[in-house]
C-alpha positions, 0 to 999 in steps of 0.5 A: 621427739627424743623422749618418745624414741627412748620409751619401749613400745608396749609390744616390745615389753610383751615380747620381753615378758613372754620370753621370761618364764621360758628362759627362767625354766632354762636357767633353773635346769642349768643350775642343776649342773652348778649345784647338783643335789646330793639325792638323785644326782644321776638323773639330773644329767638326763633331765637337763639333756631333754629339758625342752620336752620335760616339764619340771612340775610333771617330773615332780608329780611322777616322782611323788606318785612313784610310777616306776615299777622298780620298788615293790609296792607296800600296802600301807593300810595293812601296816597301819592296822596290824598289831604286830611289832614288825609292822611298827618297825616297817612303818618307822622305816617309811616315816624316817625315809619320808622325813629325810626326803623332806629334810626334817619334816613330811606330810602324810595322807592318812587314808590314802595309799602311796599311789593315791588309792583310798584305803576306805577306812572307817572312823574306828580304823582311822583312829587305830591307824592314827594312834599307830602312826603317833607311836611309830613317829615317837619312836623315831623322835618325830611329832605328829600334828593333825592338820586336816581331816575328812569325815573324822570330826573334831577341830581339824575337820575340813568345812567342805566335808559337810557339803561334799556328800557324793564323795562317800564317807571314807575317813582321811586326814593330812598329818605333819610329821616333824623330827625334833632336832637333837642339836641346833644345826639339825633345825630346818631352815627356810629363807623367805625374801619379803619385797613390795612397794614402799609403805606396803607394810613389810616390816610391820608384818614381820614384826607382828608375825615374830612378836605375836602382838598386833600393830597400833597402826602407827608403826609400833611393830616394825621398830625392832626390825630397823638397823639404822637411826634414820630408818626409825625416824623415816619408817623406811627400810634402807638396808637388808634387815633379817628376822627369824620366826621359829616353830616347835615340833608341834607346829606352834610359834616360838614366842615369849611367855611375857606379853610384849617381850621379843625373844632373842635369836638365841632363845628362838634357835634353841626352842625351834625345830623349824626356823623361817629366816625373813629377809626384809628388803627395801621398797623405795626405788632409790634403794633398788640396788640394795634390794636386788643384792638382798634377793640374789645374795640370800638365795631365798627359797620363797618370796613374799610380795607385799601389796598395800590394798589401798595402793595396788601393784605399783611400778616398784612392786612389778619390778620386785615381782619381775626379779623374783620371776627371773630368779624362778623363786616361788611367789606368794602375795600378801595384801595388807591394810584391808582394815582401812581400805574401802571394799571397791578399792580392795576389789580393784587391787585384787583384780589387778593382782590376778590379771598380772599373775595370769599374764604371759610373763608370770604364768601363775595360778592365783589361789585365794586363801580364805580358810584353814582348808585352803591354806593347808591344801595350797601349802602342801601343793606349793612345790609347784611353781605355778601356784601363787597363794594370795592372803588378805591380812591386817596387821592392826586387827590381826585378820587372817594372820593365823593363816599366814603362820599356819602356811609358813609352818607347813611350807615344804622346804625347797632348794638345791644343795650339794653337801657332798661337793667341794666347800663353797661359801659366798659372803654377803656381809662383813663385821668387826666384832670386839674380842672376836675379830673379823666375822663374815656371814653368808650362804654355804652353796655346797660342801661342809665346813668345821671349826678350825678348817684351813680356808682361802678367802678372796679374790682381792683387787688383784685376783689373789686369795688369802689363806686363813682358818675358821675360828668359830661358826655361828648359825642364828647367833648360836655356836655350832661345830660344823655347817653344811650346804644350804645353811646361812651361817657366820664365820669368825676368821683368823688373821684377817682384817675387816678392811681386806674382806668385802661382800661378794668374796668367796671362802673356798677350801685350802687345797694341799699342794695345789694351785690357788683358785683362778679368777677371771675378769671376762666371762661368757653368759647366755642372756635374755633382754627383758626391757631396753628402749634401744639396741644393745651393742658392744661397749654397753655398760650395766650394773651386774649382780651375780649372787652377792657380787655387784659390779659394773660390767661392759659387753666386749663381744656379742654373737650378733651385731646387736640385741633388742628386747626379748632377744636371747644371745650369747654375750661376753662381759668384762668386770670394770673394777676387779676380777670376781670368782664365778663358775659356769651355771651361776645366775646373773641379773643386769640392770641400768636403773631398772632390770634390763635382763637376766642370764646364766654364766656359760664359761669363764674367761674369753679368748678375743681370737675366737669371737662369739660370732664365729668369724675372725675379725679379719674375715669378710665383713671385717670393716663392719666388725671394726665399726661395731667395736668402735 
């Protein structure tokens, strides 16, 4: 009987799942207060105010359609077809704006105006327009890559054009514009977390994508990704592995000319215009803490959920998917091992994935990528969190791997960074490098940093910050003079021992003549309980993850008597071991084994004289309040 009482009932689980997507959207809107993007920061406040009525995707759609009447409308067709220098200069200006907006790359629909109307170009006109676009792009150090065409012919022609007779014979095409980086720090960087059940083929897929060679079916491709001896022996990842995939300006994967040779990070970094950083996470249940830490500390822009075709979505795959949904990270699914899986088992796995993606907790639209046209159309629309692309690949035969590479090449950069705000850097790993000293790696959350800048690192166990200076900065193992928000970098620090730094610390600017930053042991958060078999009261303890911080927390106050699965509540937490650096707007996740809930920090510090319930402890029901505390 005791075991039955502890199990969460199905209707309770559904209650937690259905509340997840709504709460994740609310957390995303609150994040804009914490890290306002440098562009359009004035509109952010208004968006948050009426967040309940606004849909993020509709806002993005209206922005791209440019429905505001403020800017004068530019007739793009006349710009493309005019032969004068003034039109070329104006086209260059538009290309530069689009590339800046896309942080180094942009996709143009050649054949359509900005408002979506067709230009009704003939084949000869389209060819003139494309040559003009290439010239204008070259003048601003950008390269054109023709992705997909309609009624133009050639290698990039869409297969659907032959069947779609009714749409007319107007010529159009999607063109990827990518700026050639002048220096290493200008390269586009997109971070992708790779999750999934143990033996789903995560490390093998990354090995095949990066190296260019196929797997032998016995784990040959994954060996380069392992960091420890026991990982090579067992074939199971137990740490947060990192791997990078580089694309040049023409969209080709940067690989070695010598077959079988793997390029170093330095070589890839120097030759790439766009770098995809993969975080290879552990699939085994006993390494769940490491996986959650990897998901939160690396701030991924996207997430790849790997599913073995012969196993389908297991309990751990669902757990990883839940974490990705809780963090509001766009998810793509890669089904592996299709070469050894019987057709009926593969169909079962696919229908299971489709059912879970459409469930109230996920609310995704599964989109199956079968050819180049599907791949390009889905990648250009992937700014919408609702779409979930699904690939079916084999690391042994290489089937559909070219579609995955193409998708990653076109993938639009997405993230919220504020380069103009105060500098803030979160440490997610520490090293001791011979002849260099202590090195810390992590993500720059906001601001800009230069070599030689004076900074503070902390907090230590007493909540104190230590002054230090940046000796050198490296990005993808290449020395850079400066780094800005959104980049993953490593710093060599002066006069700091490795034993004095740990994961979860922050690096902040050293204010001249001002007091050091204040850290708190207590904080107030708004949380959503995803799954918990019983009720949660005061003194409940769980492992809390906030960015790279992982520490046990106890609940010291709730705005009601108790909370259950699916409840949203304001809760006061206290760190058990030491104070940590937090700020309102930080996203948190707490778990006790499996994930129990997610939330967002509302305020740091807690005043026991002003309880969250709004009633002083000595008021009516005082006896009950004391019982709850005990």
